DSSP file (Angstrom, degrees, kcal/mol; ACC not computed):
  #  RESIDUE AA STRUCTURE BP1 BP2  ACC     N-H-->O    O-->H-N    N-H-->O    O-->H-N    TCO  KAPPA ALPHA  PHI   PSI    X-CA   Y-CA   Z-CA
    1    1 A X              0   0    0      0, 0.0    19,-2.9     0, 0.0     2,-0.5   0.000 360.0 360.0 360.0 129.1    0.0    0.0    0.0
    2    2 A X  E     -A   19   0A   0     17,-0.2     2,-0.5     2,-0.0    17,-0.2  -0.964 360.0-157.5-124.0 128.4    1.5    3.3   -1.0
    3    3 A X  E     -A   18   0A   0     15,-2.8    15,-2.1    -2,-0.5     2,-0.5  -0.882  13.3-165.1 -94.3 130.4    0.7    6.8    0.1
    4    4 A X  E     -A   17   0A   0     -2,-0.5    13,-0.2    13,-0.2     3,-0.1  -0.965   9.0-152.5-120.4 115.3    1.8    9.4   -2.5
    5    5 A X        -     0   0    0     11,-3.1     3,-0.1    -2,-0.5    13,-0.0  -0.024  38.6 -60.2 -75.5-178.2    1.9   13.0   -1.2
    6    6 A X        -     0   0    0      1,-0.1    10,-0.5     9,-0.1    -1,-0.2  -0.293  60.8 -99.6 -64.2 148.6    1.5   16.2   -3.3
    7    7 A X        -     0   0    0      8,-0.1     8,-0.2     1,-0.1    -1,-0.1  -0.458  31.0-160.8 -68.0 140.3    4.0   16.8   -6.0
    8    8 A X        +     0   0    0      6,-3.0     2,-0.3    -2,-0.1    -1,-0.1   0.327  66.0  44.0-113.1   7.6    6.6   19.3   -4.9
    9    9 A X  S    S-     0   0    0      5,-0.4     5,-0.1     3,-0.4     3,-0.1  -0.993  74.0-126.3-147.8 155.5    8.1   20.6   -8.1
   10   10 A X  S    S+     0   0    0     -2,-0.3    99,-0.1     1,-0.2     3,-0.0   0.544 102.4  42.8 -79.5  -5.9    6.5   21.8  -11.4
   11   11 A X  S    S+     0   0    0     97,-0.0     2,-0.2    98,-0.0    -1,-0.2   0.702 113.1  31.8-113.5 -24.8    8.5   19.5  -13.8
   12   12 A X  S    S-     0   0    0     -3,-0.1    -3,-0.4     2,-0.1    97,-0.1  -0.651  80.3-107.1-124.8-179.8    8.7   16.0  -12.2
   13   13 A X        +     0   0    0     -2,-0.2     2,-0.1    -6,-0.1    -3,-0.1  -0.048  58.4 157.9 -98.0  30.8    6.5   13.9  -10.0
   14   14 A X        +     0   0    0     -5,-0.1    -6,-3.0    -7,-0.1    -5,-0.4  -0.365  17.1 132.0 -60.0 126.9    8.8   14.4   -7.0
   15   15 A X        -     0   0    0     -8,-0.2     2,-0.3    -7,-0.1    -8,-0.1  -0.983  59.9 -81.8-167.1 165.7    6.9   13.8   -3.8
   16   16 A X        -     0   0    0    -10,-0.5   -11,-3.1    -2,-0.3     2,-0.4  -0.602  44.5-170.5 -76.4 136.4    6.9   12.0   -0.4
   17   17 A X  E     -A    4   0A   0     -2,-0.3     2,-0.5   -13,-0.2   -13,-0.2  -0.990  13.2-165.9-129.7 140.6    5.9    8.4   -0.6
   18   18 A X  E     -A    3   0A   0    -15,-2.1   -15,-2.8    -2,-0.4     2,-0.5  -0.988  10.9-167.4-123.8 120.1    5.2    6.0    2.2
   19   19 A X  E     -A    2   0A   0     -2,-0.5     2,-0.4   -17,-0.2   -17,-0.2  -0.931   5.0-175.6-113.1 128.5    5.1    2.3    1.3
   20   20 A X        -     0   0    0    -19,-2.9     2,-0.1    -2,-0.5    -2,-0.0  -0.971  27.7-116.7-120.5 135.8    3.7   -0.4    3.7
   21   21 A X        -     0   0    0     -2,-0.4     2,-0.6     1,-0.1   -19,-0.0  -0.379  17.9-144.2 -71.1 148.2    3.8   -4.1    2.9
   22   22 A X        -     0   0    0     -2,-0.1     3,-0.1    10,-0.0     7,-0.1  -0.955  17.8-132.5-110.8 115.0    0.6   -6.0    2.4
   23   23 A X        -     0   0    0     -2,-0.6     5,-0.1     1,-0.1     6,-0.1  -0.313  34.1 -98.7 -61.4 150.2    0.8   -9.6    3.8
   24   24 A X  S    S+     0   0    0      4,-0.1     4,-0.1     3,-0.1    -1,-0.1  -0.271  74.6  79.2 -68.0 156.7   -0.6  -12.2    1.3
   25   25 A X  S  > S-     0   0    0      1,-0.1     4,-1.4     2,-0.1     3,-0.4  -0.142  79.0-100.2 122.5 147.3   -4.1  -13.5    1.7
   26   26 A X  H  > S+     0   0    0      1,-0.2     4,-2.2     2,-0.2     5,-0.2   0.826 116.8  62.0 -64.6 -32.5   -7.7  -12.7    1.0
   27   27 A X  H  > S+     0   0    0      1,-0.2     4,-2.2     2,-0.2    -1,-0.2   0.885 101.4  51.6 -62.5 -39.1   -8.2  -11.7    4.6
   28   28 A X  H  > S+     0   0    0     -3,-0.4     4,-2.6     2,-0.2     5,-0.2   0.934 109.1  49.8 -63.2 -46.8   -5.7   -8.9    4.4
   29   29 A X  H  X S+     0   0    0     -4,-1.4     4,-2.4     1,-0.2    -2,-0.2   0.909 111.2  49.7 -59.5 -42.3   -7.3   -7.5    1.2
   30   30 A X  H  X S+     0   0    0     -4,-2.2     4,-2.3     2,-0.2    -1,-0.2   0.894 110.7  49.8 -64.6 -39.8  -10.7   -7.5    3.0
   31   31 A X  H  X S+     0   0    0     -4,-2.2     4,-2.4     2,-0.2    -2,-0.2   0.918 111.8  47.4 -66.1 -43.2   -9.3   -5.7    6.0
   32   32 A X  H  X S+     0   0    0     -4,-2.6     4,-2.9     2,-0.2     5,-0.2   0.906 111.2  51.5 -64.5 -40.8   -7.7   -3.0    3.9
   33   33 A X  H  X S+     0   0    0     -4,-2.4     4,-2.6    -5,-0.2    -2,-0.2   0.923 110.4  49.2 -61.2 -43.1  -10.9   -2.5    1.9
   34   34 A X  H  X S+     0   0    0     -4,-2.3     4,-2.3     2,-0.2    -2,-0.2   0.912 112.3  48.3 -62.2 -43.0  -12.8   -2.2    5.2
   35   35 A X  H  X S+     0   0    0     -4,-2.4     4,-1.7     2,-0.2    -2,-0.2   0.940 112.9  46.7 -62.0 -48.6  -10.3    0.4    6.5
   36   36 A X  H  <>S+     0   0    0     -4,-2.9     5,-2.4     1,-0.2     4,-0.3   0.888 112.2  50.9 -64.0 -39.0  -10.4    2.4    3.3
   37   37 A X  H ><5S+     0   0    0     -4,-2.6     3,-1.4    -5,-0.2    -1,-0.2   0.921 108.9  51.8 -61.0 -44.0  -14.2    2.3    3.2
   38   38 A X  H 3<5S+     0   0    0     -4,-2.3    -1,-0.2     1,-0.3    -2,-0.2   0.813 107.1  53.6 -64.0 -30.2  -14.3    3.5    6.8
   39   39 A X  T 3<5S-     0   0    0     -4,-1.7    -1,-0.3    -5,-0.1    -2,-0.2   0.493 123.9-104.9 -82.5  -3.5  -12.0    6.4    5.9
   40   40 A X  T < 5S+     0   0    0     -3,-1.4    -3,-0.2    -4,-0.3     2,-0.2   0.511  71.6 142.7  95.5   5.5  -14.3    7.5    3.1
   41   41 A X      < -     0   0    0     -5,-2.4     2,-0.3    -6,-0.2    -1,-0.3  -0.497  25.5-175.0 -76.3 149.3  -12.4    6.2    0.1
   42   42 A X        -     0   0    0     -2,-0.2     2,-0.2     0, 0.0    -5,-0.0  -0.998  29.9-105.6-145.0 146.8  -14.3    4.7   -2.8
   43   43 A X        +     0   0    0     -2,-0.3     3,-0.1     1,-0.2     0, 0.0  -0.487  37.6 166.2 -70.0 134.0  -13.3    3.0   -6.0
   44   44 A X        -     0   0    0      1,-0.5     2,-0.3    -2,-0.2    -1,-0.2   0.576  64.6  -8.1-121.1 -20.5  -13.8    5.2   -9.1
   45   45 A X        -     0   0    0      2,-0.0    -1,-0.5     0, 0.0     2,-0.5  -0.973  62.4-118.9-166.9 164.8  -11.8    3.3  -11.8
   46   46 A X        -     0   0    0     -2,-0.3     2,-0.6    -3,-0.1    -3,-0.0  -0.967  16.5-155.8-118.7 129.4   -9.5    0.4  -12.2
   47   47 A X        -     0   0    0     -2,-0.5     2,-0.5     2,-0.0    66,-0.1  -0.915  10.9-168.3-103.5 120.5   -5.9    0.8  -13.6
   48   48 A X        +     0   0    0     -2,-0.6    23,-2.8    23,-0.3     2,-0.3  -0.941  19.1 154.2-112.4 124.8   -4.6   -2.4  -15.2
   49   49 A X  E     -B   70   0B   0     -2,-0.5     2,-0.4    21,-0.2    21,-0.2  -0.980  34.7-145.1-144.9 156.4   -0.9   -2.5  -16.0
   50   50 A X  E     -B   69   0B   0     19,-1.9    19,-2.7    -2,-0.3     2,-0.4  -0.955  25.4-155.9-117.1 146.0    2.0   -4.9  -16.5
   51   51 A X  E     -B   68   0B   0     -2,-0.4     2,-0.5    17,-0.2    17,-0.2  -0.970  17.8-163.4-130.7 135.7    5.4   -3.8  -15.4
   52   52 A X  E     -B   67   0B   0     15,-2.1    15,-2.2    -2,-0.4     2,-0.2  -0.982  26.4-161.6-111.4 120.0    9.0   -4.7  -16.3
   53   53 A X  E     +B   66   0B   0     -2,-0.5     2,-0.3    13,-0.2    13,-0.2  -0.672  18.6 152.9-106.4 156.0   11.4   -3.5  -13.6
   54   54 A X  E     -B   65   0B   0     11,-2.1    11,-2.4    -2,-0.2     2,-0.3  -0.902  30.2-123.0-159.4-171.8   15.1   -2.9  -13.5
   55   55 A X  E     -B   64   0B   0     -2,-0.3     2,-0.4     9,-0.2     9,-0.2  -0.994  14.9-169.5-148.3 138.0   17.9   -0.9  -11.9
   56   56 A X  E     -B   63   0B   0      7,-2.6     7,-3.3    -2,-0.3     2,-0.6  -0.998  19.2-139.6-130.8 130.7   20.6    1.4  -13.3
   57   57 A X  E     +B   62   0B   0     -2,-0.4     2,-0.4     5,-0.2     5,-0.2  -0.819  36.0 170.6 -85.1 120.4   23.6    2.9  -11.4
   58   58 A X  E >   -B   61   0B   0      3,-2.9     3,-2.1    -2,-0.6    40,-0.1  -0.974  58.2 -22.7-141.7 121.9   23.8    6.5  -12.7
   59   59 A X  T 3  S-     0   0    0     -2,-0.4     3,-0.1     1,-0.3    -1,-0.1   0.842 127.2 -47.5  49.8  40.7   26.0    9.3  -11.4
   60   60 A X  T 3  S+     0   0    0      1,-0.3     2,-0.3    34,-0.0    -1,-0.3   0.517 119.5 105.3  83.7   4.3   26.3    7.7   -8.0
   61   61 A X  E <   -B   58   0B   0     -3,-2.1    -3,-2.9    33,-0.0     2,-0.7  -0.866  69.0-129.9-116.5 150.8   22.6    6.9   -7.6
   62   62 A X  E     -B   57   0B   0     -2,-0.3     2,-0.6    -5,-0.2    20,-0.4  -0.898  29.6-160.8 -98.2 112.1   20.7    3.7   -7.9
   63   63 A X  E     -B   56   0B   0     -7,-3.3    -7,-2.6    -2,-0.7     2,-0.4  -0.833   9.0-143.6-100.6 122.6   17.8    4.4  -10.2
   64   64 A X  E     -BC  55  80B   0     16,-3.0    16,-2.4    -2,-0.6     2,-0.3  -0.706  23.4-163.4 -81.1 132.4   14.8    2.1  -10.2
   65   65 A X  E     +BC  54  79B   0    -11,-2.4   -11,-2.1    -2,-0.4     2,-0.3  -0.860  12.3 177.6-119.0 153.1   13.4    1.7  -13.7
   66   66 A X  E     -BC  53  78B   0     12,-1.8    12,-2.8    -2,-0.3     2,-0.5  -0.982  21.2-156.0-152.1 142.9   10.1    0.5  -15.0
   67   67 A X  E     -BC  52  77B   0    -15,-2.2   -15,-2.1    -2,-0.3     2,-0.5  -0.984  24.5-164.7-113.9 115.5    8.4    0.0  -18.3
   68   68 A X  E     -BC  51  76B   0      8,-3.1     8,-2.5    -2,-0.5     2,-0.7  -0.879  14.7-159.6-105.1 130.3    4.6    0.0  -17.7
   69   69 A X  E     -BC  50  75B   0    -19,-2.7   -19,-1.9    -2,-0.5     2,-0.6  -0.943  19.9-164.0-104.2 110.1    2.1   -1.2  -20.3
   70   70 A X  E >>  -BC  49  74B   0      4,-3.4     4,-2.5    -2,-0.7     3,-2.4  -0.855  21.9-117.8-106.0 121.7   -1.1    0.4  -19.2
   71   71 A X  T 34 S+     0   0    0    -23,-2.8   -23,-0.3    -2,-0.6    -1,-0.0  -0.338 100.0   9.3 -58.4 125.2   -4.4   -1.0  -20.6
   72   72 A X  T 34 S+     0   0    0     -2,-0.1    -1,-0.3     1,-0.1   -25,-0.0   0.338 129.8  56.5  87.6  -6.8   -6.1    1.8  -22.5
   73   73 A X  T <4 S-     0   0    0     -3,-2.4     2,-0.3     1,-0.2    -2,-0.2   0.682  92.0-131.0-124.6 -35.6   -3.1    4.2  -22.4
   74   74 A X  E  <  -C   70   0B   0     -4,-2.5    -4,-3.4     2,-0.0     2,-0.3  -0.841  46.4 -25.0 115.2-155.6    0.0    2.5  -23.8
   75   75 A X  E     -C   69   0B   0     -2,-0.3     2,-0.3    -6,-0.2    -6,-0.2  -0.781  51.1-177.1-107.3 143.7    3.5    2.2  -22.6
   76   76 A X  E     -C   68   0B   0     -8,-2.5    -8,-3.1    -2,-0.3     2,-0.4  -0.992  17.9-141.0-138.1 143.3    5.4    4.5  -20.1
   77   77 A X  E     -C   67   0B   0     -2,-0.3     2,-0.4   -10,-0.2   -10,-0.2  -0.852  18.8-164.1-101.1 141.1    8.9    4.5  -18.8
   78   78 A X  E     -C   66   0B   0    -12,-2.8   -12,-1.8    -2,-0.4     2,-0.4  -0.992   8.9-171.6-129.1 134.2    9.5    5.4  -15.1
   79   79 A X  E     +C   65   0B   0     -2,-0.4     2,-0.4   -14,-0.2   -14,-0.2  -0.990  15.6 177.0-121.5 130.9   12.7    6.5  -13.5
   80   80 A X  E     -C   64   0B   0    -16,-2.4   -16,-3.0    -2,-0.4     2,-0.4  -0.997  16.4-175.1-143.0 138.3   12.8    6.7   -9.7
   81   81 A X        -     0   0    0     -2,-0.4     2,-0.5   -18,-0.2   -18,-0.1  -0.998  20.7-140.2-128.1 133.4   15.3    7.5   -7.0
   82   82 A X        +     0   0    0     -2,-0.4     2,-0.3   -20,-0.4   -20,-0.2  -0.835  36.5 163.9 -90.3 127.0   14.6    7.4   -3.2
   83   83 A X        -     0   0    0     -2,-0.5     5,-0.1     2,-0.0    -2,-0.0  -0.997  39.2-110.2-145.6 145.7   16.3   10.3   -1.5
   84   84 A X    >   -     0   0    0     -2,-0.3     3,-2.4     1,-0.1     4,-0.3  -0.346  45.8 -99.2 -69.0 160.4   16.1   12.1    1.8
   85   85 A X  G >  S+     0   0    0      1,-0.3     3,-1.2     2,-0.2     4,-0.3   0.824 121.6  57.3 -52.1 -38.5   14.7   15.6    1.8
   86   86 A X  G 3  S+     0   0    0      1,-0.2    -1,-0.3     2,-0.1     4,-0.1   0.604 110.8  43.8 -73.8  -8.7   18.2   17.3    1.8
   87   87 A X  G <> S+     0   0    0     -3,-2.4     4,-2.4     1,-0.1    -1,-0.2   0.215  78.3 106.9-117.2  13.4   19.2   15.4   -1.4
   88   88 A X  H <> S+     0   0    0     -3,-1.2     4,-2.6    -4,-0.3     5,-0.2   0.904  79.5  51.4 -61.0 -42.5   16.0   15.9   -3.5
   89   89 A X  H  > S+     0   0    0     -4,-0.3     4,-2.2     1,-0.2    -1,-0.2   0.917 111.9  46.4 -63.0 -42.8   17.6   18.4   -5.8
   90   90 A X  H  > S+     0   0    0      2,-0.2     4,-2.0     1,-0.2    -1,-0.2   0.893 112.8  50.1 -66.1 -39.6   20.6   16.1   -6.5
   91   91 A X  H  X S+     0   0    0     -4,-2.4     4,-2.3     2,-0.2    -2,-0.2   0.905 109.8  50.8 -64.5 -41.5   18.3   13.1   -7.1
   92   92 A X  H  X S+     0   0    0     -4,-2.6     4,-2.6     1,-0.2    -2,-0.2   0.907 109.0  51.3 -62.6 -42.3   16.1   15.2   -9.5
   93   93 A X  H  X S+     0   0    0     -4,-2.2     4,-2.3     1,-0.2    -1,-0.2   0.894 109.0  51.9 -61.4 -39.7   19.2   16.2  -11.4
   94   94 A X  H  X S+     0   0    0     -4,-2.0     4,-2.5     2,-0.2    -2,-0.2   0.939 110.9  46.6 -60.5 -48.4   20.3   12.6  -11.6
   95   95 A X  H  X S+     0   0    0     -4,-2.3     4,-2.8     1,-0.2    -2,-0.2   0.920 112.9  48.8 -62.1 -45.0   16.9   11.5  -13.0
   96   96 A X  H  X S+     0   0    0     -4,-2.6     4,-2.0     1,-0.2    -1,-0.2   0.882 111.4  50.4 -64.8 -37.0   16.8   14.4  -15.5
   97   97 A X  H  X S+     0   0    0     -4,-2.3     4,-2.2    -5,-0.2    -2,-0.2   0.923 113.1  45.2 -65.4 -44.8   20.3   13.5  -16.7
   98   98 A X  H  X S+     0   0    0     -4,-2.5     4,-2.4     2,-0.2    -2,-0.2   0.907 111.0  53.4 -66.4 -41.1   19.5    9.8  -17.2
   99   99 A X  H  <>S+     0   0    0     -4,-2.8     5,-3.0     1,-0.2     4,-0.3   0.909 110.1  48.3 -59.5 -41.6   16.2   10.7  -18.9
  100  100 A X  H ><5S+     0   0    0     -4,-2.0     3,-1.3     3,-0.2    -1,-0.2   0.925 110.6  50.7 -64.4 -44.0   18.1   12.9  -21.4
  101  101 A X  H 3<5S+     0   0    0     -4,-2.2    -2,-0.2     1,-0.3    -1,-0.2   0.875 112.7  46.4 -60.8 -38.2   20.7   10.1  -22.0
  102  102 A X  T 3<5S-     0   0    0     -4,-2.4    -1,-0.3    -5,-0.1    -2,-0.2   0.423 114.3-119.9 -84.1   1.3   17.9    7.7  -22.7
  103  103 A X  T < 5 +     0   0    0     -3,-1.3     2,-1.0    -4,-0.3    -3,-0.2   0.848  57.6 155.6  59.8  37.5   16.2   10.2  -25.0
  104  104 A X      < +     0   0    0     -5,-3.0    -1,-0.2    -6,-0.2    -2,-0.1  -0.832   9.8 165.9 -91.3 101.3   13.0   10.3  -22.8
  105  105 A X        +     0   0    0     -2,-1.0     2,-0.6    -3,-0.1    -1,-0.2   0.729  47.2  67.3 -98.6 -24.0   11.9   13.7  -23.8
  106  106 A X        -     0   0    0      2,-0.0     2,-0.5     0, 0.0    -1,-0.1  -0.879  63.7-158.9-105.2 122.1    8.3   14.0  -22.6
  107  107 A X        -     0   0    0     -2,-0.6     2,-0.6   -95,-0.0   -95,-0.0  -0.841   2.5-159.2 -97.5 132.7    7.6   14.0  -18.9
  108  108 A X        +     0   0    0     -2,-0.5   -95,-0.1     1,-0.1   -97,-0.0  -0.946  12.7 178.5-114.0 113.9    4.1   13.0  -17.8
  109  109 A X        +     0   0    0     -2,-0.6    -1,-0.1   -99,-0.1     2,-0.1   0.658  53.6  94.3 -89.0 -17.4    3.2   14.3  -14.3
  110  110 A X  S    S-     0   0    0      1,-0.1    -2,-0.1     2,-0.1     2,-0.1  -0.453  77.9-116.7 -76.6 150.3   -0.4   12.9  -14.2
  111  111 A X     >  -     0   0    0     -2,-0.1     4,-2.4     1,-0.1     5,-0.2  -0.314  27.9-106.8 -74.9 165.4   -1.0    9.5  -12.7
  112  112 A X  H  > S+     0   0    0      1,-0.2     4,-2.7     2,-0.2     5,-0.2   0.898 123.4  53.9 -60.0 -39.0   -2.4    6.6  -14.8
  113  113 A X  H  > S+     0   0    0      2,-0.2     4,-2.7     1,-0.2     5,-0.2   0.937 108.1  48.6 -60.8 -46.6   -5.7    7.2  -13.0
  114  114 A X  H  > S+     0   0    0      1,-0.2     4,-1.6     2,-0.2    -2,-0.2   0.913 112.3  49.2 -59.6 -42.6   -5.8   10.8  -14.0
  115  115 A X  H  X S+     0   0    0     -4,-2.4     4,-0.7     2,-0.2    -1,-0.2   0.911 112.0  48.0 -63.4 -43.1   -4.9    9.9  -17.6
  116  116 A X  H >< S+     0   0    0     -4,-2.7     3,-0.9     1,-0.2    -2,-0.2   0.915 112.1  48.7 -64.9 -42.6   -7.7    7.3  -17.8
  117  117 A X  H 3< S+     0   0    0     -4,-2.7    -1,-0.2     1,-0.2    -2,-0.2   0.786 106.9  57.3 -68.6 -26.5  -10.3    9.6  -16.3
  118  118 A X  H 3<        0   0    0     -4,-1.6    -1,-0.2     1,-0.2    -2,-0.2   0.657 360.0 360.0 -77.5 -16.3   -9.3   12.4  -18.8
  119  119 A X    <<        0   0    0     -3,-0.9    -1,-0.2    -4,-0.7    -2,-0.1   0.506 360.0 360.0 -67.3 360.0  -10.0   10.1  -21.8
């Protein structure tokens, strides 16, 4: 389960994330659904994707990579670095440098859900 906070810069999807593991089993899913329902969350759409993950060492950073094939949207590349608050600017520079090297020229800041709802 991942909380993704508000984006903190106008060019990337830089933001605070909190990831908590979900133990396997149908009971866990039911408990989380009950919790989210109690907090007022409701399902509005379903995002279906397949992901190919990797890792690249770049400029002293370990960059997590992903190619997502999103049903109804197409394919997207994702580059991500986990960094403490005091190193966010350096991490962002690393990502932008790698994106340029890989010739990834268009940055998409909207989530897959936002893109699907905008169609």
